[in-house]
Structure formats: structure tokens, C-alpha cells
Backbone bond lengths (Angstrom), bond angles and torsions (degrees), N, CA, C in turn:
res aa  C-N    CA-C-N  psi(-1)  N-CA   C-N-CA  omega(-1)  CA-C   N-CA-C  phi
1 M - - - 1.528 - - 1.571 109.11 -
2 L 1.319 111.62 136.04 1.438 121.89 -178.10 1.560 108.04 -81.32
3 D 1.312 116.54 126.26 1.431 122.10 176.54 1.417 112.18 -65.19
4 P 1.403 120.82 123.37 1.427 122.80 -178.63 1.523 111.04 -62.42
5 R 1.416 121.69 -27.97 1.420 121.59 179.62 1.503 111.49 -68.04
6 L 1.267 117.35 -30.57 1.404 124.37 177.07 1.459 116.24 -76.03
7 L 1.320 112.11 -36.47 1.487 119.69 173.50 1.597 114.40 -68.51
8 R 1.392 111.57 -33.71 1.464 120.17 176.80 1.534 109.58 -62.15
9 S 1.424 112.83 -43.49 1.554 117.72 -175.81 1.470 107.32 -72.48
10 F 1.335 123.01 -35.16 1.443 126.80 177.57 1.493 110.65 -61.01
11 T 1.353 115.33 -50.73 1.462 119.87 -176.13 1.565 111.51 -66.93
12 A 1.301 111.00 -34.12 1.484 115.77 -179.24 1.595 110.21 -70.08
13 I 1.292 116.96 -34.05 1.544 119.74 178.39 1.473 105.95 -70.85
14 V 1.344 123.49 -44.11 1.448 125.05 178.89 1.502 109.71 -61.48
15 D 1.305 121.09 -44.70 1.433 122.89 -175.43 1.451 110.65 -68.53
16 A 1.323 117.76 -42.37 1.485 121.75 -173.00 1.576 109.20 -84.53
17 R 1.383 115.74 -19.16 1.412 123.59 178.36 1.532 112.31 58.98
18 S 1.440 108.48 31.96 1.481 116.29 -173.10 1.588 106.50 -166.66
19 F 1.306 114.93 129.88 1.493 120.01 176.14 1.576 108.60 -63.73
20 T 1.225 116.96 -45.17 1.463 123.91 -178.19 1.526 113.01 -59.83
21 L 1.370 115.61 -53.03 1.473 117.61 175.13 1.514 116.35 -61.75
22 A 1.372 113.34 -38.53 1.410 117.69 177.55 1.474 113.83 -63.20
23 A 1.320 118.21 -38.53 1.418 121.57 178.59 1.569 111.96 -69.60
24 Q 1.328 116.18 -35.96 1.442 119.90 172.07 1.454 113.73 -62.14
25 R 1.306 120.16 -42.60 1.525 122.04 -178.98 1.486 109.63 -71.61
26 L 1.286 122.17 -24.87 1.402 120.63 178.21 1.532 114.13 -99.28
27 A 1.301 115.23 -0.80 1.510 123.38 173.88 1.484 109.45 65.33
28 M 1.382 116.10 46.34 1.351 120.33 176.61 1.574 108.38 -138.32
29 T 1.347 118.61 169.51 1.414 120.50 178.38 1.598 114.68 -79.24
30 Q 1.341 114.17 154.27 1.410 114.07 179.87 1.526 115.11 -59.68
31 S 1.346 117.79 -35.00 1.442 123.29 174.07 1.509 109.93 -59.27
32 T 1.281 117.91 -43.64 1.495 116.54 -179.63 1.426 114.68 -66.83
33 I 1.316 120.46 -41.38 1.431 124.84 -177.59 1.579 108.82 -67.03
34 S 1.326 113.94 -37.62 1.489 118.98 176.17 1.585 110.24 -61.97
35 Q 1.310 113.43 -48.10 1.478 118.46 178.68 1.528 111.83 -57.76
36 Q 1.282 117.17 -41.21 1.528 122.04 -179.07 1.529 108.92 -63.38
37 L 1.382 117.81 -46.40 1.443 121.86 178.93 1.514 107.53 -60.58
38 A 1.358 117.79 -42.77 1.503 117.33 178.94 1.511 110.51 -62.49
39 R 1.208 119.10 -40.36 1.483 121.72 179.23 1.507 109.65 -59.96
40 L 1.364 120.48 -46.45 1.357 123.45 178.23 1.474 112.62 -61.03
41 E 1.319 118.77 -43.19 1.457 119.14 177.10 1.412 113.48 -64.31
42 D 1.306 119.00 -35.98 1.486 123.28 172.92 1.521 112.43 -57.36
43 A 1.408 114.06 -41.94 1.470 120.31 -177.22 1.574 111.39 -67.68
44 V 1.426 116.74 -38.09 1.432 117.58 -178.22 1.509 114.95 -94.22
45 G 1.409 113.19 -9.91 1.383 118.73 173.90 1.487 118.76 80.98
46 T 1.320 115.68 17.51 1.502 117.49 -179.39 1.560 105.38 -157.21
47 A 1.342 114.77 158.06 1.499 123.23 175.81 1.528 108.15 -67.44
48 L 1.247 115.26 138.49 1.449 127.18 -178.01 1.567 113.71 -110.92
49 V 1.294 115.61 -24.82 1.496 120.48 -176.40 1.546 105.74 -132.25
50 D 1.353 116.48 134.78 1.507 120.18 169.40 1.440 109.44 -84.11
51 R 1.368 119.33 101.94 1.419 124.49 -173.48 1.556 110.16 -73.63
52 A 1.338 119.65 -16.22 1.479 124.49 -176.87 1.547 110.55 -82.68
53 A 1.362 111.80 -24.41 1.526 117.87 -179.43 1.451 109.54 -64.22
54 R 1.343 115.72 148.91 1.412 126.23 175.62 1.536 110.54 -131.14
55 P 1.317 122.33 99.90 1.518 127.02 11.60 1.550 107.80 -80.35
56 V 1.299 116.02 166.28 1.490 119.89 -179.75 1.553 109.64 -57.01
57 A 1.316 119.64 142.47 1.401 126.74 -175.16 1.489 111.19 -135.57
58 P 1.326 121.64 150.77 1.524 117.72 170.78 1.488 114.43 -75.07
59 T 1.308 114.59 151.83 1.443 119.78 173.70 1.559 108.17 -76.72
60 A 1.377 115.67 175.80 1.379 120.43 179.00 1.610 112.77 -57.15
61 A 1.370 109.81 -38.69 1.479 112.39 175.86 1.525 112.33 -73.45
62 G 1.332 115.00 -35.58 1.469 116.02 174.85 1.490 114.65 -58.77
63 E 1.374 115.28 -39.70 1.517 117.72 178.04 1.503 110.73 -61.76
64 R 1.366 118.75 -41.29 1.391 126.60 179.50 1.529 111.14 -58.46
65 L 1.359 115.92 -45.90 1.421 125.66 -179.71 1.525 114.10 -67.91
66 L 1.402 119.22 -33.82 1.315 127.14 -168.82 1.567 115.72 -53.17
67 G 1.345 113.16 -46.83 1.464 120.57 -178.42 1.575 108.15 -63.80
68 Y 1.373 115.56 -46.02 1.392 116.96 -175.51 1.679 109.51 -67.22
69 A 1.297 113.88 -37.63 1.505 118.28 175.06 1.443 111.70 -57.50
70 R 1.286 117.99 -46.32 1.480 119.44 -177.16 1.622 110.57 -64.96
71 R 1.329 116.15 -37.75 1.420 120.63 -177.74 1.568 110.51 -71.98
72 L 1.314 117.47 -40.82 1.468 121.25 169.63 1.423 117.41 -57.02
73 L 1.317 116.86 -43.57 1.491 121.88 178.71 1.588 109.76 -67.87
74 T 1.389 114.59 -36.58 1.429 111.55 -179.22 1.544 111.81 -72.02
75 L 1.345 117.17 -37.53 1.416 122.77 175.12 1.534 111.41 -59.06
76 Q 1.360 114.73 -38.94 1.481 119.54 178.16 1.566 108.42 -62.10
77 Q 1.316 116.96 -46.72 1.519 124.28 -178.91 1.436 109.58 -59.21
78 E 1.381 119.37 -42.91 1.412 126.53 -177.87 1.524 111.03 -62.87
79 A 1.400 112.15 -45.04 1.516 119.17 -177.12 1.558 110.83 -66.69
80 E 1.411 113.23 -37.21 1.441 116.95 -179.93 1.570 108.90 -69.30
81 A 1.304 112.41 -38.44 1.536 116.09 -178.67 1.533 109.15 -65.74
82 A 1.391 116.94 -38.25 1.469 120.38 -174.48 1.550 107.53 -73.79
83 L 1.290 120.74 -35.43 1.427 123.76 -178.97 1.581 109.89 -76.56
84 G 1.314 112.45 -24.74 1.468 113.30 -179.43 1.517 112.90 -87.31
85 D 1.331 114.81 -7.12 1.508 115.87 -179.93 1.515 108.53 -98.80
86 P 1.298 115.44 123.13 1.545 119.09 -174.55 1.587 112.88 -74.23
87 A 1.369 117.29 0.89 1.450 116.16 -174.53 1.585 112.80 -58.45
88 G 1.251 117.20 129.72 1.435 122.12 178.48 1.467 119.29 70.89
89 T 1.262 117.73 16.34 1.423 122.66 -178.34 1.514 117.61 -83.97
90 A 1.387 112.51 -18.51 1.531 117.16 172.22 1.430 110.70 -110.95
91 S 1.336 120.42 148.92 1.449 123.25 -174.66 1.495 107.31 -115.02
92 L 1.373 116.33 135.76 1.378 121.56 170.88 1.525 108.14 -124.97
93 R 1.395 112.49 118.67 1.479 120.49 -167.27 1.543 110.88 -99.58
94 I 1.323 115.03 124.63 1.443 122.08 -174.42 1.510 109.58 -124.51
95 G 1.339 116.18 133.62 1.427 122.22 168.57 1.497 114.12 -119.13
96 L 1.319 115.06 137.78 1.468 117.72 -178.13 1.600 111.39 -155.81
97 P 1.311 121.97 158.50 1.462 121.41 179.28 1.571 106.59 -69.19
98 E 1.329 104.39 156.65 1.580 116.69 -172.26 1.577 106.10 -59.57
99 D 1.306 121.88 -42.28 1.489 121.25 -172.89 1.530 109.92 -72.01
100 L 1.336 121.82 -12.85 1.455 121.71 175.88 1.438 111.12 -92.22
101 V 1.309 122.65 0.87 1.448 122.64 175.74 1.557 102.11 -85.17
102 S 1.267 119.42 71.27 1.456 124.17 -173.04 1.552 112.52 -104.50
103 G 1.302 114.08 176.49 1.498 117.15 179.06 1.556 111.50 -63.25
104 E 1.326 116.15 -36.03 1.493 122.25 177.48 1.565 109.97 -62.20
105 M 1.296 114.14 -47.58 1.434 118.36 -173.55 1.539 108.18 -72.66
106 A 1.354 119.83 -31.34 1.516 121.94 176.48 1.541 107.00 -69.52
107 T 1.232 119.02 -38.79 1.529 119.55 172.54 1.462 114.87 -54.74
108 V 1.369 116.10 -43.12 1.435 122.10 176.41 1.477 110.94 -58.64
109 F 1.388 111.38 -49.52 1.481 118.16 -175.39 1.568 108.28 -66.25
110 G 1.277 121.14 -37.13 1.489 123.24 -178.55 1.551 108.45 -68.33
111 A 1.314 119.32 -44.08 1.456 119.92 178.08 1.498 114.39 -65.63
112 F 1.298 116.84 -35.68 1.486 121.45 175.22 1.496 109.71 -67.63
113 A 1.318 116.89 -41.85 1.549 116.81 178.55 1.473 113.46 -64.02
114 Q 1.315 117.90 -30.51 1.486 118.88 179.94 1.494 108.26 -75.35
115 R 1.353 118.09 -31.84 1.513 116.40 -178.22 1.567 109.03 -79.40
116 H 1.391 116.97 -28.84 1.417 118.35 -176.82 1.522 110.38 -125.79
117 R 1.302 117.09 75.23 1.473 122.06 -177.22 1.491 112.03 -62.68
118 E 1.265 120.96 -17.59 1.529 123.33 177.58 1.441 110.45 -74.79
119 I 1.354 122.20 -14.20 1.458 125.13 -175.43 1.513 115.38 -102.77
120 R 1.218 119.67 119.44 1.477 123.30 172.38 1.561 109.43 -86.70
121 L 1.280 122.76 131.49 1.370 128.91 174.75 1.540 111.78 -90.19
122 D 1.342 117.82 111.31 1.473 119.78 179.30 1.477 103.57 -106.05
123 V 1.412 119.75 105.03 1.460 126.21 -173.81 1.530 106.53 -106.06
124 T 1.402 114.10 132.80 1.449 123.34 174.91 1.482 108.11 -121.19
125 A 1.317 117.81 133.68 1.399 125.18 176.49 1.530 106.71 -107.98
126 G 1.404 114.56 143.49 1.542 113.47 -175.66 1.517 105.72 -178.17
127 L 1.369 113.42 -177.45 1.413 123.03 176.23 1.517 113.41 -72.28
128 S 1.270 121.98 141.90 1.397 124.56 -171.81 1.523 117.13 -62.07
129 R 1.257 121.18 -35.94 1.494 123.85 175.39 1.477 109.42 -66.99
130 E 1.348 121.95 -37.98 1.416 120.99 178.73 1.562 111.99 -74.18
131 L 1.352 113.70 -34.41 1.466 115.90 174.49 1.509 110.88 -66.00
132 T 1.294 120.47 -38.27 1.408 122.07 177.96 1.495 110.66 -64.50
133 R 1.329 122.46 -42.65 1.456 128.72 -178.74 1.621 103.15 -60.07
134 R 1.211 115.63 -49.88 1.578 119.13 -174.56 1.474 111.13 -66.01
135 Y 1.413 119.12 -38.71 1.374 121.84 176.84 1.459 113.80 -63.79
136 R 1.350 119.04 -43.87 1.444 123.72 179.15 1.524 110.13 -69.66
137 A 1.319 119.03 -23.25 1.489 121.10 176.68 1.568 108.73 -85.07
138 G 1.373 122.03 -0.62 1.399 124.01 179.85 1.426 117.16 82.22
139 E 1.344 116.68 17.50 1.459 120.76 176.10 1.514 115.21 -79.86
140 F 1.352 117.68 -20.32 1.475 121.30 176.71 1.401 111.40 -122.63
141 D 1.383 117.99 145.78 1.455 123.39 172.42 1.504 110.55 -82.03
142 I 1.319 114.18 -33.78 1.526 119.22 177.51 1.456 108.75 -137.26
143 A 1.320 115.89 141.13 1.468 119.35 -178.84 1.588 106.47 -142.56
144 I 1.311 111.49 136.11 1.486 119.53 167.63 1.465 108.68 -109.74
145 V 1.386 122.57 123.71 1.412 123.92 -178.48 1.508 110.45 -131.03
146 K 1.340 114.47 160.16 1.431 119.79 172.66 1.475 107.62 -107.83
147 E 1.414 114.62 133.40 1.456 115.46 -177.39 1.509 111.52 -154.77
148 A 1.261 120.25 162.94 1.458 120.80 -177.26 1.510 112.68 -62.30
149 Q 1.287 116.32 -41.07 1.447 121.32 175.57 1.482 113.08 -142.03
150 A 1.354 118.75 135.38 1.542 120.17 178.55 1.449 111.21 -66.52
151 S 1.363 111.47 143.28 1.508 118.70 174.81 1.609 107.11 -79.34
152 P 1.363 113.11 155.25 1.470 116.94 -177.55 1.567 116.71 -58.70
153 D 1.384 117.62 -19.19 1.439 118.87 -177.16 1.479 112.44 -95.06
154 C 1.192 119.83 11.87 1.458 123.11 -179.77 1.581 107.07 -70.82
155 R 1.329 121.14 147.72 1.378 129.08 175.43 1.572 113.83 -75.80
156 A 1.365 114.45 -28.68 1.422 120.21 178.76 1.481 106.26 -173.03
157 S 1.341 116.37 155.78 1.494 117.32 -179.75 1.608 104.99 -151.25
158 F 1.323 112.24 142.76 1.458 121.92 -176.05 1.518 107.95 -129.29
159 P 1.305 116.51 147.04 1.465 121.75 169.94 1.458 112.23 -75.65
160 E 1.320 119.71 132.78 1.450 125.67 171.39 1.390 115.19 -110.30
161 A 1.378 120.70 111.87 1.462 126.46 -173.51 1.580 108.77 -62.66
162 M 1.387 115.09 130.27 1.416 118.70 179.78 1.489 109.83 -119.34
163 A 1.309 116.76 158.44 1.499 121.40 173.78 1.521 108.95 -158.07
164 W 1.369 114.41 162.68 1.413 119.04 172.68 1.618 105.96 -86.89
165 F 1.313 113.20 143.71 1.461 115.63 -179.88 1.517 109.86 -132.18
166 E 1.286 111.70 156.92 1.519 120.51 172.65 1.575 108.71 -136.30
167 S 1.268 118.72 166.25 1.413 121.47 178.67 1.564 108.53 -59.48
168 A 1.337 114.33 147.43 1.517 120.17 176.06 1.510 110.65 -64.51
169 A 1.339 118.26 -22.54 1.481 123.10 176.63 1.482 114.70 -100.91
170 A 1.347 119.70 12.14 1.393 122.98 -177.86 1.568 112.24 -67.58
171 P 1.301 120.01 152.34 1.442 124.56 174.63 1.555 109.46 -57.05
172 H 1.246 119.84 159.54 1.458 122.13 177.17 1.526 110.85 -75.51
173 A 1.260 119.46 -17.69 1.541 121.34 177.93 1.468 105.33 -136.82
174 W 1.382 117.30 129.06 1.471 124.27 175.98 1.457 109.02 -85.51
175 P 1.329 118.58 144.44 1.486 121.88 173.69 1.490 109.82 -72.22
176 Q 1.291 114.97 155.75 1.548 120.77 174.50 1.527 107.96 -93.97
177 P 1.303 116.54 141.95 1.470 129.83 -2.93 1.600 111.17 -75.34
178 L 1.378 112.96 154.90 1.470 116.08 -177.29 1.513 110.99 -67.60
179 P 1.378 121.90 134.82 1.383 124.78 173.63 1.537 110.46 -82.76
180 L 1.327 119.62 134.47 1.492 122.93 -174.26 1.527 105.93 -122.46
181 V 1.356 112.12 141.62 1.455 121.58 174.97 1.588 105.89 -111.31
182 T 1.256 116.17 118.26 1.457 119.20 -168.29 1.595 110.95 -129.23
183 F 1.267 113.76 172.78 1.488 123.56 168.17 1.548 107.40 -88.01
184 P 1.302 117.44 167.93 1.515 119.70 178.77 1.539 112.40 -62.82
185 P 1.254 120.92 161.73 1.479 125.69 178.58 1.652 108.54 -49.45
186 G 1.277 109.30 135.50 1.463 115.29 176.29 1.574 106.50 99.82
187 G 1.333 119.54 -8.39 1.490 117.54 179.05 1.488 107.69 -76.59
188 L 1.407 110.18 142.24 1.484 118.57 -178.83 1.522 110.48 -61.67
189 Y 1.260 125.21 -45.27 1.428 126.69 -177.37 1.530 109.52 -67.22
190 R 1.298 119.22 -38.66 1.451 123.59 179.01 1.524 112.29 -56.09
191 D 1.356 114.88 -47.89 1.465 121.27 176.77 1.490 112.20 -61.48
192 A 1.310 118.84 -44.54 1.477 123.80 175.64 1.453 114.36 -60.09
193 M 1.283 114.23 -36.84 1.545 118.13 177.89 1.543 110.65 -67.60
194 F 1.341 115.12 -44.10 1.467 116.09 -174.62 1.576 105.99 -70.64
195 E 1.176 121.14 -34.70 1.481 123.76 178.20 1.505 111.30 -62.15
196 R 1.342 116.23 -45.53 1.483 122.74 179.34 1.599 111.68 -64.86
197 I 1.275 115.33 -41.46 1.443 126.31 -178.21 1.560 107.13 -60.41
198 E 1.396 110.86 -48.50 1.497 113.07 -176.70 1.500 109.83 -71.45
199 Q 1.329 123.40 -26.96 1.412 124.08 178.09 1.506 106.39 -67.75
200 E 1.354 120.43 -39.68 1.476 122.59 177.99 1.469 114.10 -69.03
201 Q 1.350 116.44 -14.24 1.462 123.70 -174.89 1.519 114.07 59.12
202 L 1.301 115.35 43.86 1.424 122.62 -176.38 1.517 109.57 -104.44
203 R 1.331 120.65 154.01 1.343 126.53 173.02 1.470 108.37 -85.46
204 W 1.315 117.96 141.00 1.465 124.03 -173.50 1.473 114.52 -153.21
205 Y 1.351 118.62 166.48 1.395 124.10 174.70 1.550 108.90 -154.45
206 V 1.260 120.70 156.74 1.426 127.38 179.45 1.566 106.46 -88.98
207 A 1.339 114.95 112.19 1.396 119.69 -177.93 1.543 115.01 -90.47
208 F 1.373 111.63 -24.55 1.563 118.27 -173.65 1.501 106.55 -159.24
209 V 1.343 113.45 132.13 1.479 119.50 172.77 1.552 108.04 -111.76
210 G 1.294 118.03 127.14 1.445 120.64 174.12 1.506 114.73 -115.90
211 S 1.369 119.87 138.53 1.392 119.74 -177.21 1.549 110.86 -86.00
212 S 1.202 121.06 -1.01 1.510 124.67 177.38 1.467 113.99 -135.69
213 L 1.276 117.42 160.70 1.447 120.30 175.60 1.513 110.84 -64.07
214 H 1.287 117.40 -38.56 1.547 120.23 177.63 1.540 108.11 -60.38
215 N 1.334 117.69 -47.14 1.420 119.07 -176.70 1.518 114.00 -58.20
216 V 1.371 111.29 -41.35 1.482 119.23 178.95 1.516 112.95 -66.01
217 G 1.375 112.01 -40.69 1.486 117.85 -176.88 1.522 107.59 -70.01
218 V 1.215 120.47 -39.19 1.513 120.75 177.34 1.457 114.66 -66.60
219 A 1.376 116.63 -37.15 1.420 122.74 178.77 1.552 110.97 -65.25
220 V 1.331 114.28 -44.67 1.493 118.74 177.46 1.501 109.27 -63.59
221 E 1.337 118.07 -44.50 1.486 118.76 177.83 1.518 115.08 -62.66
222 A 1.317 116.26 -26.22 1.444 119.07 176.38 1.599 113.74 -82.63
223 G 1.337 112.36 -3.28 1.515 114.31 174.92 1.514 113.82 90.18
224 L 1.358 116.49 20.45 1.535 114.48 -178.42 1.442 111.58 -77.27
225 G 1.405 117.24 -21.82 1.438 118.85 -178.29 1.495 115.81 167.30
226 L 1.284 119.38 -169.75 1.470 125.78 -179.93 1.593 106.94 -97.26
227 S 1.431 109.90 155.35 1.429 118.90 178.82 1.454 111.20 -153.60
228 L 1.310 116.19 154.02 1.435 122.29 173.61 1.510 104.22 -101.42
229 L 1.414 113.19 126.76 1.486 121.94 -173.40 1.525 108.15 -140.51
230 P 1.314 114.95 159.69 1.491 121.46 166.11 1.541 108.75 -66.50
231 R 1.313 112.17 138.55 1.469 117.53 -177.29 1.509 109.83 -64.32
232 H 1.401 116.09 -39.70 1.436 122.42 177.18 1.491 112.19 -54.11
233 A 1.362 116.56 -50.19 1.379 120.96 -174.23 1.527 113.86 -77.84
234 A 1.292 115.57 -23.70 1.494 119.79 173.11 1.465 116.25 -67.16
235 A 1.342 115.00 -24.16 1.469 117.86 -177.71 1.502 112.46 -65.21
236 A 1.345 118.43 -10.19 1.484 117.73 -172.77 1.549 105.95 -90.27
237 Y 1.312 119.25 -2.06 1.467 121.27 -172.24 1.578 105.55 -126.89
238 R 1.352 113.68 160.23 1.516 121.35 179.18 1.477 105.04 -79.54
239 L 1.322 118.68 80.43 1.461 121.20 179.72 1.552 108.52 -127.98
240 R 1.340 115.56 164.77 1.470 122.65 172.38 1.546 108.33 -134.93
241 P 1.382 115.06 146.24 1.483 111.93 174.36 1.493 114.67 -57.25
242 Y 1.351 118.47 146.90 1.417 123.31 174.64 1.481 110.12 -83.19
243 A 1.295 118.38 97.76 1.503 120.63 -167.80 1.516 114.84 -63.27
244 P 1.359 125.89 -29.41 1.415 122.25 -177.17 1.576 110.77 -64.03
245 F 1.380 119.64 -24.36 1.472 117.50 -178.31 1.528 111.65 -94.08
246 G 1.260 118.07 -3.02 1.499 123.34 176.46 1.530 111.94 57.38
247 T 1.272 118.68 -137.80 1.415 124.78 -175.44 1.597 109.78 -83.44
248 A 1.295 115.86 156.51 1.509 122.58 172.95 1.491 107.87 -123.55
249 P 1.401 114.52 149.99 1.403 120.80 176.88 1.602 111.36 -58.94
250 S 1.334 116.31 142.22 1.432 120.93 175.41 1.500 110.16 -69.44
251 M 1.342 114.43 150.42 1.492 122.99 170.06 1.567 107.89 -97.94
252 A 1.288 114.37 153.07 1.412 119.92 174.62 1.545 112.12 -87.72
253 V 1.250 119.60 133.91 1.391 123.00 173.83 1.496 106.32 -111.09
254 S 1.345 117.35 113.32 1.482 123.67 -170.56 1.423 112.70 -122.67
255 I 1.347 115.57 143.25 1.492 120.61 175.93 1.468 107.95 -115.84
256 Y 1.393 113.33 136.02 1.392 125.02 -176.25 1.515 111.24 -124.27
257 A 1.315 115.71 144.81 1.521 120.13 174.26 1.516 106.59 -152.39
258 W 1.408 110.46 141.75 1.457 113.26 176.47 1.531 113.95 -74.58
259 E 1.286 118.86 -30.97 1.454 122.92 -175.61 1.555 107.38 -104.82
260 G 1.340 115.96 144.46 1.415 122.88 179.38 1.511 115.21 -112.63
261 A 1.308 117.30 8.89 1.447 121.42 178.08 1.473 114.32 -139.30
262 G 1.327 116.49 170.90 1.465 120.14 175.02 1.550 114.10 75.36
263 P 1.269 122.81 -159.95 1.467 124.09 -179.18 1.585 116.82 -58.77
264 I 1.317 112.00 -31.54 1.486 111.41 177.34 1.461 112.48 -69.83
265 A 1.392 120.00 -39.15 1.419 121.76 175.42 1.638 109.71 -59.72
266 E 1.344 113.92 -43.30 1.451 117.37 -179.84 1.544 108.71 -58.04
267 L 1.326 120.92 -47.31 1.402 121.48 -176.84 1.480 112.78 -70.56
268 V 1.271 121.49 -32.35 1.445 127.47 178.39 1.567 107.64 -63.55
269 E 1.315 116.76 -45.17 1.452 122.72 178.09 1.600 112.56 -61.75
270 R 1.279 117.30 -39.18 1.467 119.10 175.60 1.498 114.32 -70.11
271 M 1.423 113.89 -38.06 1.434 119.70 176.73 1.515 110.41 -67.30
272 R 1.363 120.13 -38.02 1.381 126.95 175.93 1.554 108.76 -56.57
273 A 1.332 114.68 -43.70 1.555 119.53 -176.62 1.497 109.83 -62.31
274 V 1.349 117.24 -36.75 1.465 123.87 -175.41 1.580 105.52 -71.47
275 L 1.311 117.71 -42.05 1.518 122.97 176.41 1.533 108.63 -59.58
276 A 1.299 114.21 -44.36 1.497 115.31 -174.35 1.528 108.54 -67.67
277 A 1.333 119.71 -42.63 1.395 120.97 179.86 1.592 113.90 -63.60
278 R 1.316 109.49 -34.07 1.497 118.34 -176.11 1.530 107.89 -70.97
279 C 1.347 118.18 -36.92 1.487 121.31 178.12 1.473 111.45 -88.98
280 G 1.320 119.99 4.43 1.450 122.80 176.81 1.540 111.15 71.68
281 L 1.244 115.89 28.97 1.499 122.30 -178.78 1.587 112.81 -121.93
282 G 1.227 118.72 150.55 1.482 122.32 179.41 1.486 110.52 -98.33
283 D 1.352 118.58 -27.49 1.457 122.15 -175.30 1.460 110.38 -130.87
284 P 1.384 118.68 148.24 1.350 120.33 -177.82 1.570 112.51 -72.81
285 A 1.394 113.65 156.09 1.386 121.36 177.40 1.570 112.95 -71.47
């Protein structure tokens, strides 16, 4: 490997066309810069500078090396600058449901990233029960989850209005058994759906399973069946409330964080404001 210090002396000599001027530019003695050039020539096995020329000029081998030397020195400077910049060196891990990865939330993340360049935001979207498990296991610093009831250690919690929906083009009466569009097993909405259907003592079957809120919304819009959805999210699709089931209990949308001070507390407060606006509330429950 070629020593960058020797390459720097070599390029300085060629650029200055003088050992004396090159030594002055690098703040070293002429003897030192001559020794460094000699060490580089020993390393490559050939003369790189014609010392007899006036002004000093590179040899043919020196001309070939010069371009590589400049590139190596540039890469070294870039690497040193990258390592000296703290941007993105600390990670803040966030978990939240897919439908909360919204434009408003992204704006909050963007503003936070500009104020705290040293922090990289690692955001994971998923189902609330899995997010809760991972938060409790210490895998997230901040988590927003949907749950039947908020835990005492939440930073804030808001009610999310829920309702049963069908396609806007659905028939006025569904055949029996009722087709359902659900999330995968373990999904919070899925369990609530099954509980309500059993209370109604209706026959049913799962017609479609979607791994994301968008997949479920599109399937209901296409007429594949009924589903329990947040009213806020359902507004993005051509759906209508399923009148026979009337109202549905609200879900709690809760935000959790292990730390209550510093940048994390700042971000939690701004995320809390987004949730409050989304749920049409100004203050947490």
C-alpha cells in the first residue's frame, strides 16, 4: 500500500516543479520532502522525478502514477471528512402502524432529522401486537401502537373511531355466510371482528387476508367482503359504513417511549401532536 504522506509529497513536488517550493507548501524541510520522495521511489521500484531537469519534472513513470496519486489523496480526504461528520452516527428506532406512516408524520421526521443530523431514524411499520412485543423487548426507542386499552406507561393515548365497512358498490344485502376481509392471525382488528360476528350469531368465513391496511382497504373496495377499519383510514377508499352493525368501540392509539427527556422527548411530543390532529383532539386522553 502506498503511503498517502509520500504521495502528497510527490504531487506537491510535481505541482510546484521545485523541491524548495513544495517543502514550503507542506511546511517541511527540503531534506524531509526529498527523503519522502526517495522512499516512494523505493516502494514503486523506479524514479518518479527527474531531478536534473529545470524546472523539476516527473519521469514517464511519475506521469503514470500522478493521476492515481491524486485520486488516492482525494479519496482519503473524503473518507476523513465522512468519518469526521457525526451525521447519522446515532440510531433512533421507531415502530408504528402502516397507516400512521403519513405525510404529516414524515414531515415531523424530516424536521427532526434537520435539527439532529447526528441521529438516524430507523422506522419500522407493522401490526400493533408485533410492534408492542418488539418495544417491550427493547427493540424500539419509540412505538405507536393500536390497542384495546392503553397501558399506564404510555406517553399519550387517543381514541380512534372504528366502523364496519363495505364497498360503496356492494349489494344492499350480503348472502350468508358473510364474507370477511381481515388482517393475518394475531391482528387486533381481526380478533375484534370475530368477536363481534360471534356476538351477532352470524355465519361467516374469511374471504381475503391482507398483510397491510392498503391491501385490506382495496379488497373491501373491490367487494370481496366486510371489514372493521379505522374511519380515518377508510376515507381513502370507496367504502360505506355497514349499517346493520352500527357503531363499533374505539381503539386506543398510544405512543410509548423509554426516555422522557432530550431529543427523544422532543420527537415524541411532535408525534403526539400528529396523533391528536389525526383523531380530531387537542389533548391526549
